[in-house]
N, C-alpha and C positions, 0 to 999 in steps of 0.2 A: 616721546612716549615711553613709559616705564617697561622695563624688562619684565616678562612673565616668569615667575619662579615656579618650578614643576611642583606638582602635589607631593611627591616623595620628599623633595628638598624642604618644603615648608613644613611638613609632618616632622621631619628629623630636626629643624630647627626648634621647633614647639618642645620636642622631647629633650633635646639638649638644654634648653632654658629650665625645664623641669628638673633635670638632673643636677644642674649647677645650684638650683634652689635647694634640692635635698642635701647636696654636699655640705651646705652650711650647718645641717643639723647633726652631721656625722663626724666620727673622728677623722682627723687629718689623713690617717693612714688609708682610709676608704677612698680618698681622692687619689691617692698614689696607687692603689690598686686599679681604680677606673683607667688611669693613665696607662697602666702597663698592659691593659687588654684592649686599649682603644683601637688598635689596628686589626684585631682578630675578631672583634665582636661588634654587633650593630648598637646604635644608641638605645634602642627598645630594650636589649638584653642588660645593658648597663643600668638602665632606668629600673628594670625589675629588680636586679641586684640592690639597687639604692633603697627601694621600698623594703625589701627584705631585711636589710642591714638597720634601717631606722626601727623596724618593728622590734628587732632583737635587742638593740641597745636600750631602747624605751622600756622594754620589759626588765632589762637587767638592772638599770638605774632604779626602776620602781619596786622591783621585787627582792633584789639582794642588799641587805644592810651594808655591805662593804662599799656599795656605790650610791648610797643614799643621798650623799652631798655631791654627786658628780653629775655633770651634763656630758651627754655623749661626745659633743663637739670637742671637749677638753680633756677626753681620756688620754693617758700617757701609756708608754711602754710598760710602765709599772703596773698600770692598772690592768692591762691586757694579761699580765702575769698572774693576775688574781683570778682570773676566770677558769672556772673548773668544769669538768664533765658533767657535773651535777647541774650546773646552770643550763648548759644546753639541753640535758635531759629534762628539766623542769620547762624550758621553753618549748620542747616538743609537745609535752602535755597541755601547756598554755594554748597552743596553735589550734588544738581542736575546737576551742570556743573562746572568744574573747570579744570585749566591747571596744569600739572606735567611735570616735566624735567626729561629725562633719565640721570640715574646716570652715565652711561658710555658715551654717545654721547652728553650730554648737551641738546638735541633737546627737544623742548616742544610738548606735545600733549594733546588734550582734553579727559577728563574722564567724562562720564555721568553716574550717578546712577539712577536707576529706584526705585520703593517703597521698593522692598526686600533689596537692597543695602543700601539705607537711613536708613531703619529699623534697620538692623544689626549693623550699626555704631552708631546710637542712643543708641541702647541696650547695646553696649560696654561701652559707657559713663555711663549709669545708673548703670552699674556693678561697674566701677571704683568710682563713686561718692558714691554709696551705701557702698563700703569698707571704704572710707574716712570718711562717717558719722558715721559708726559704731565705727571707732577708733578715733573719736573727732577731726578729722582734718578740717571738715567743719560742719556747724550747721545744715544743710539740704541737702537731695539729690535733688537739684534743677533740675537734668536732668529728674526726673519723672514729673516735671511740664509741660514739653514740650511734646504735643501729638505726638504719632508715625503716620507715614502716613497709610492711609487705603490701604491695599494691596488688589488688584483685582485678583481673583483667575483665572488662565489661564488654558485653557483645556490642557489636556496631549498631548504633541506632539510626535506622534510616526509614524513608518512606517506601511503602508497598506501591505497585503500579496504581491500584485504585485510589490510594491516598494522594499520590501525585495529581491524578485527575481531579480529584475533589478540590485540591488546593488551587489549581488553576481555573477550575469553575467558580470558585469564591471570587477570584480576580475578576473573570468574565462578568458575572452575574451580580456579585455583591451579597450573594445569599449568605446569611449568617453573621453579617456585619450590623452593627447598631446604626441607628439613624444618622448619627454624626459621622460615623465612618463611612457610610454610603456617600455622604456628601463630599467627603475628602476624597474618596475613591474615584469620584467622576473625574476629577483633575488629575489623578496618579494612575489610572488604571493601566494605561499603555507602558508608562515607565515601570510599574511594579511587576507586570507581566514579563517585561523585557529581563528584568533582574532575576526573578525567579527562575526563568528559563534558561539564563546564562549559568546560574548555579547547577541546575539539573542537567544541563546540556554540555558543560565544559569543565565543571568541577573547580573553578576558580576560587580564591580565597576572598573573604569580605574586603580585605585591604587592597587586594588587586582590582576588585570590582569598583570600588569608589575612585580608585585612582585612573581608571580609564579615561583618556581623553578623546576629543572628537577625531583628531588626526591619527589615533590608534586604529581606527576602524577601516577595514577594506571590504565594503560591501560586494564589490564585484567577485572577490575570491572567497567571501564568506569567512574572513578571518580577521583577527584583531591582535594587538600586540599587549601583553600584560608586563609589569614590573614585578619580578619575583621577590621574596623575602630577602635575598642576598644582594638585591640591585640588579641583578642580570634580567635582561629582557627576553621574552619567549612568545613566539608566534603560535596562536590556537587557533583551531578551526571549529566552526559552528555548524550543527545540524540545521536543516532546512527550517524546522519549525523555530528555532533560536533566532536565525537570520531574518526569518518573516516577522517575528515580534519585535526585533530591534529596528528594523526598517520602519514599522509602523511608529514606533517611539520616535525615531529620528526626525519623521516628518512634523511632529509636534515640537520637537527640541529645538529644531532650527528657527522655529517662529519666536522663541523666548529671548529676551534680551538679558543676559546674566547680570549679576552684581559685578562691579569692577574686581578683577583678580580672578573670576570664576568663568571667564569666557571659554576656556578650554574644556571644562569639565564636560564629559558625556552625561551623567545623571545628575540632575539638579533637584533641590528641595523646592518647597512650594515659595521660600523666600528667595528662589533664584540663585542659590549658592550650591557649590558642589556637596552632594548629599554626604552625610556622615555615616561611619561605620554604626554608631548606635541606632541611626534612623533605619538603616537597612536591616539591622538585627530585629528591630521592633517590627518592620512590616512582614518579615518572614514568620515571625512568632504569631502574628495576627492572623495570618492566613493559615498557617499551620494547625493552629489550634481548633480551626473550623474543619479542617481535613482529617486530623488525627487528634481528636481531643484527650486521648489517653496517653499520647506522647508529648508530655508538657516541657520537653528539653529540646524540641526541634529548633535549630539554629541555622545560620548560614553554613556553619562547618558541617552539620548533619546533612544538609542537601549535597554538600561536596562529598561527603561520605557515601551518600546514595549514588551520586554518579560514579564513584570509585569501585563500588560494589556492582553496579550494573555493567561497567566496562569490564571488570575482571570476569563476571560470570559469562559474558559473551565472547570473550577472547582467550581468557586462561593465562594471558600474558603480564606476568608481574612487572616485567621491565617497561612495558608500554604503558600500564597504569602509572608507575613511578615517573615516568618522563612527562605525562600529560599533567599529573598532579603538581609537578614541580618538586618532587622530592629528591635531594641532592644524593641521598643514601637509599639504595633499593631495600636495604633491611628494614628502614622505617615503615616502608609499604608493606613488606612482607610481614611485619609485626601486626600490622593493622588487619590484615586480610589472611593471617595464619588460620583462623578457625574455618575459613572458606576453603583453603588449601587442604585442610584435614578432611573436611567434608567430600571433597573431590576424590581423595584418596580411599574413603570408605566406600563412596559410590563405585569406584574402580574395582574394589575388592568384592563388591555384591555382583558386579556384572561378569565376572570371571566364572566360567562353568567348567568344573573339572569332573572327569569320570568318577563314579561312585564304586566303591569296593564291592565286588560280587559276593554274594553269600555263598558259603561253602555247603 
């Protein structure tokens, strides 16, 4: 009998394969850089770096005449010395809107980056040039000379109580769905309800949701185990409504014979395979557009934010919220909910009644 590979391990193997494929398109120094951070970063982080580096070096060889006859893979230390602050400045302008071709179809489409996307890519370059500077490949980290874009804080997008109810009603009844969606929903209703309630009731990430296995569930104690971003496991507890929905789904799930290699998965697709993150994102969006049509960016992460907001409003305990959400640094949590903290302070100021000055 073949040994089952965990979902996390399978995902990591796939990402590593993508990374090694991308490395063949990048300067050799990038491979050295990835090796230097391998013990302190996840494969997903290194893969994100690789995509950012590929975009920059493709831009450089296409837009700068000095590199017109150069392929990124064959760039030398002498080539890196030719890269100037202006190149990175122009790259920042380029990032606001550019065209990319689909590797399979060859069709082009427009990509637009907002402040956060641009900042992340520039930070990636800073890390690479810092590595090259420390190793004597370049004389300075010129990437630090380019100012990062100012990031405007956006309010937390979440569902209100009535919107959450409408979303659940759409799962129950199918109201608002197309005829085709209703037919599909008849076979996925219990699964979809369990997934949405897990997001709203426990605040898990989409990657944690699809990674749950059958033996991670403890219905007796209304608890389950999730594998966090860093690989650590954490025990979470379910509200009664979540446990009830999950138990209803489990009755159907245990009657399904999954495809080989997917026997352990809790949530299955109609193809009897472990459900993908993309599929979960699509099902959340489908029901959210019915419940809150003006909030077009509702995603699993926004349902997670809804949970975090509700928990913070109920408890006022930022450390509890950070622990349940799996934030390793409470400042990450505080940053997201700073506006609510400020609101609480304003409310405190309004509630304080002081004696008024007597008229003379």
